[in-house]
C-alpha positions in Angstrom: 19.0 2.1 -0.9 20.9 3.8 -3.7 21.9 1.5 -6.5 25.0 3.0 -8.2 25.8 -0.3 -10.0 22.5 -0.6 -11.9 21.7 0.7 -15.3 18.4 0.0 -17.0 18.2 -1.2 -20.6 15.5 -0.5 -23.2 12.4 -2.6 -23.9 13.9 -3.2 -27.4 17.0 -4.7 -25.9 14.9 -6.9 -23.6 12.9 -8.1 -26.6 16.1 -8.8 -28.5 17.4 -11.0 -25.6 14.1 -12.8 -25.3 13.8 -13.5 -29.0 17.4 -14.7 -29.2 16.8 -17.3 -26.5 13.1 -18.2 -26.8 12.4 -17.6 -30.5 11.4 -14.8 -32.7 7.7 -15.5 -32.1 7.9 -15.2 -28.2 5.2 -12.8 -27.1 5.9 -10.6 -24.1 2.8 -9.6 -22.0 4.6 -7.5 -19.4 8.1 -6.4 -18.3 8.5 -5.3 -14.6 11.6 -4.0 -12.9 12.6 -6.0 -9.8 13.8 -4.0 -6.8 16.4 -5.2 -4.4 19.9 -6.6 -4.8 23.1 -4.6 -5.1 24.8 -5.5 -8.4 22.4 -6.7 -11.1 19.7 -4.9 -13.0 16.7 -7.3 -12.9 13.4 -7.7 -14.7 10.5 -10.0 -14.4 9.3 -10.9 -17.9 5.8 -12.4 -18.4 4.8 -14.1 -21.6 1.3 -14.2 -23.0 1.2 -18.0 -22.2 1.5 -17.2 -18.5 5.2 -18.2 -18.1 7.4 -15.9 -16.2 11.2 -15.5 -16.2 13.8 -13.3 -14.6 16.5 -11.5 -16.5 19.5 -10.3 -14.5 22.0 -8.1 -16.1 25.5 -7.4 -14.7 26.7 -3.9 -14.1 28.3 -2.0 -17.0 32.1 -2.7 -17.3 33.0 0.8 -16.2 31.4 0.5 -12.8 33.9 0.3 -9.9 33.9 -3.1 -8.1 36.0 -4.6 -5.3 38.4 -7.3 -6.3 36.4 -9.9 -4.5 33.3 -8.8 -6.5 34.9 -9.9 -9.8 32.9 -12.3 -11.9 29.8 -12.3 -9.8 27.6 -13.4 -12.6 30.0 -16.3 -13.5 29.7 -17.4 -9.9 25.9 -17.3 -10.1 26.0 -19.6 -13.1 28.5 -22.0 -11.5 26.6 -22.3 -8.2 23.0 -22.1 -9.5 23.6 -25.1 -11.6 25.1 -26.9 -8.7 22.3 -26.2 -6.2 19.7 -27.1 -8.8 21.4 -30.5 -9.2 21.1 -31.0 -5.4 17.4 -30.0 -5.3 17.8 -26.9 -3.2 14.9 -24.4 -3.4 16.5 -22.1 -5.9 15.4 -20.7 -9.3 16.4 -22.9 -12.3 19.0 -21.3 -14.5 17.7 -21.3 -18.1 20.4 -19.6 -20.1 23.3 -17.2 -19.8 25.3 -15.0 -22.2 28.8 -13.8 -21.4 29.7 -13.0 -25.0 28.2 -9.4 -25.0 27.0 -10.1 -28.6 23.4 -9.4 -27.8 23.9 -6.4 -25.5 27.2 -5.1 -24.2 26.8 -6.6 -20.7 26.7 -10.1 -19.3 23.3 -11.5 -18.3 21.5 -14.7 -17.1 17.9 -15.8 -17.4 16.2 -17.9 -14.7 12.7 -19.2 -14.0 10.7 -16.9 -11.9 10.3 -18.1 -8.3 7.1 -17.5 -6.5 7.1 -16.1 -3.0 7.5 -12.9 -1.0 10.7 -11.6 0.6 11.1 -13.1 4.0 12.8 -10.0 5.5 9.8 -7.8 4.9 7.2 -10.5 5.8 8.8 -11.6 9.1 6.9 -9.1 11.3 3.6 -10.3 9.8 4.3 -13.9 11.0 3.3 -15.3 14.3 6.1 -16.3 16.8 5.5 -19.9 15.9 5.7 -19.2 12.2 8.9 -17.2 12.7 10.4 -20.2 14.5 9.3 -22.5 11.8 10.9 -20.2 9.1 14.2 -20.0 11.0 14.2 -23.8 11.5 13.7 -24.3 7.8 16.5 -21.8 7.1 18.8 -23.7 9.6 18.1 -27.0 7.9 18.8 -25.4 4.5 22.1 -23.9 5.8 23.1 -27.3 7.1 22.5 -29.0 3.7 24.4 -26.2 1.9 27.4 -26.4 4.3 27.5 -30.2 4.0 28.4 -30.1 0.3 32.1 -30.5 -0.4 33.9 -29.5 -3.6 34.8 -32.7 -5.3 37.7 -30.9 -7.1 39.2 -30.0 -3.6 40.0 -26.3 -4.4 39.0 -23.4 -2.2 37.5 -20.1 -3.3 35.4 -19.2 -6.3 35.3 -20.3 -9.9 36.9 -18.4 -12.8 37.6 -15.6 -13.5 38.8 -15.7 -9.9 41.7 -18.0 -9.1 41.3 -21.4 -7.4 43.3 -21.8 -4.1 45.0 -24.9 -2.9 44.4 -24.2 0.8 42.0 -22.2 2.8 44.8 -19.9 4.1 45.7 -19.1 0.5 42.2 -18.0 -0.2 41.9 -15.9 2.9 45.2 -14.3 2.2 44.1 -13.3 -1.3 40.7 -12.1 0.0 42.2 -10.1 2.9 45.0 -8.5 0.9 42.6 -7.6 -2.0 40.5 -5.7 0.5 43.5 -4.0 1.8 44.5 -3.1 -1.7 41.0 -1.7 -2.4 41.4 0.3 0.8 44.7 1.8 -0.3 44.4 5.4 -1.2 40.8 5.7 0.0 39.9 9.3 0.8 38.7 8.7 4.4 39.0 5.0 5.3 42.2 3.4 6.6 43.3 0.9 9.1 45.4 2.2 12.1 49.1 1.5 11.8 49.2 -1.1 14.6 47.0 -3.4 12.4 49.2 -5.2 9.9 47.0 -7.6 8.0 49.9 -9.4 6.3 51.4 -10.1 9.7 48.1 -11.3 11.1 47.8 -13.7 8.1 51.3 -15.0 8.6 50.5 -15.8 12.3 47.3 -17.5 11.4 48.4 -19.7 8.5 48.3 -22.9 10.6 45.0 -22.0 12.2 43.4 -21.3 8.9 44.7 -24.6 7.4 43.0 -26.6 10.1 40.2 -26.2 7.5 40.9 -29.0 5.1 37.6 -29.6 3.4 36.2 -26.9 1.0 32.5 -26.8 1.8 29.8 -24.8 0.0 29.2 -21.3 1.5 26.3 -19.2 0.2 28.0 -16.1 1.8 24.8 -14.0 1.9 22.2 -16.3 3.5 20.0 -13.7 5.3 16.3 -13.2 5.0 16.6 -10.6 2.3 17.7 -13.4 0.0 14.9 -15.8 1.0 11.4 -16.0 -0.6 8.5 -17.6 1.4 5.0 -18.5 0.6 2.0 -19.8 2.5 1.0 -23.2 1.3 -1.5 -25.6 3.0 -1.7 -23.2 5.9 2.1 -23.2 6.5 4.8 -20.6 5.6 7.6 -22.4 3.6 10.8 -21.3 1.9 10.2 -21.2 -1.8 13.5 -20.0 -3.0 17.0 -19.1 -1.9 18.3 -16.3 -4.1 21.6 -14.6 -5.0 24.3 -17.3 -5.2 26.7 -14.9 -6.8 28.9 -14.5 -3.7 29.1 -18.2 -3.1 32.5 -20.0 -2.6 34.1 -23.1 -1.3 35.7 -23.0 2.2 35.0 -22.9 5.9 31.2 -22.9 6.5 31.8 -20.6 9.5 32.8 -17.9 6.9 29.1 -17.6 6.3 28.6 -14.2 7.9 25.1 -14.8 9.3 26.6 -17.4 11.6 28.6 -14.7 13.5 27.0 -11.5 12.3 23.3 -12.1 13.1 21.5 -13.0 16.4 20.0 -16.1 15.1 17.2 -17.7 17.3 17.4 -21.1 18.9 15.1 -22.6 16.3 17.8 -22.0 13.7 20.6 -23.6 15.7 18.5 -26.6 16.6 17.9 -27.3 12.9 21.5 -26.5 12.0 22.6 -29.0 14.6 26.0 -27.4 15.1 27.2 -24.7 17.4 30.4 -22.6 17.2 33.3 -24.8 18.4 34.9 -23.7 21.7 38.4 -24.1 20.4 41.0 -21.2 20.4 41.5 -21.7 16.7 37.8 -21.3 15.9 37.6 -18.1 18.0 40.6 -16.7 16.1 39.1 -17.6 12.7 35.8 -16.1 13.7 37.4 -12.8 14.8 39.2 -12.7 11.5 36.1 -13.5 9.4 34.2 -10.8 11.3 36.9 -8.2 10.8 37.2 -8.9 7.1 33.4 -8.9 6.7 33.2 -5.5 8.4 36.1 -4.2 6.2 34.3 -5.3 3.1 31.0 -3.7 4.2 32.8 -0.5 4.9 34.2 -0.4 1.4 30.8 -1.3 -0.1 29.0 1.4 1.9 31.5 3.9 0.7 32.1 2.9 -2.9 28.6 1.6 -3.9 26.3 3.7 -1.7 28.4 6.8 -0.8 27.4 6.4 2.8 30.2 8.1 4.7 28.9 7.7 8.2 28.0 4.1 7.8 31.2 3.1 6.1 33.2 4.7 9.0 31.1 2.8 11.5 31.7 -0.5 9.7 35.5 0.2 9.6 35.4 0.9 13.4 33.8 -2.6 13.8 36.5 -4.1 11.7 39.2 -2.5 13.9 37.5 -3.7 17.0 37.6 -7.3 15.7 41.2 -7.0 14.5 42.1 -5.8 18.0 40.3 -8.7 19.7 42.1 -11.0 17.4 45.5 -9.5 18.1 45.1 -10.1 21.8 45.0 -13.9 21.1 47.9 -14.2 18.7 
């Protein structure tokens, strides 16, 4: 994976950050780069006293982002505090700096979470252990999706705009993707797919969603840490809350984009509704997810073949949706 959004900083800059937040006499034993993730440059910092923290630094301001990727670090701060208050397995946020007074980029510092990446460990687990892992993930997803925004707005926190209804958020999200697509050198939707017209036809269906529930928005195994404790593999941390938002839990792309095993669904205790409205929303969510992935593959990774393939998936889902409208 090629990370075009990441830019390393010097050890001197890291020491300056650490001393600012943890005192001038903080002694660093080791600094290690953390691989993985798309947006942030990340380091594990170990102190001489044994404590470990994670420093995550936002991309430089001149890096090209999609409109829906605005303010990802601010989202991380908002939702990481929230999930910690609700005792989810997530790293505790220690401090954040959006002032650019220490370095010229935003950053956050969290406690280091023990565990290994579940995506890479899955094949090493027995079938029974895999079922147990997916069951625990299903239970976590159920808890996440049960949380409702007490302030009643949809979408993500500032610098993005709050939305009064779910259809308002989806309209903003979809049209921002279309705007990011405009003028692209090789990606475009065919003329028969008019996203504004589709949104107009679906306003009522989208506004059947009246409660803004918490959506992690990237809840796959690459963002899950696991560890073996007392002979059992358990989830130790759910990472990367920077894409989170308030809305329809079925917007969570893993619920329609992955072939999740029965163990997940038994623990999640909810299956896709069989209503026409849900099928239409699901087709729209899948189409928008594929469109966003096409743009990310092109802009962030420069993967022309993959981005065209994802756009083709988006068109297929839009076509399926048009047949029902």
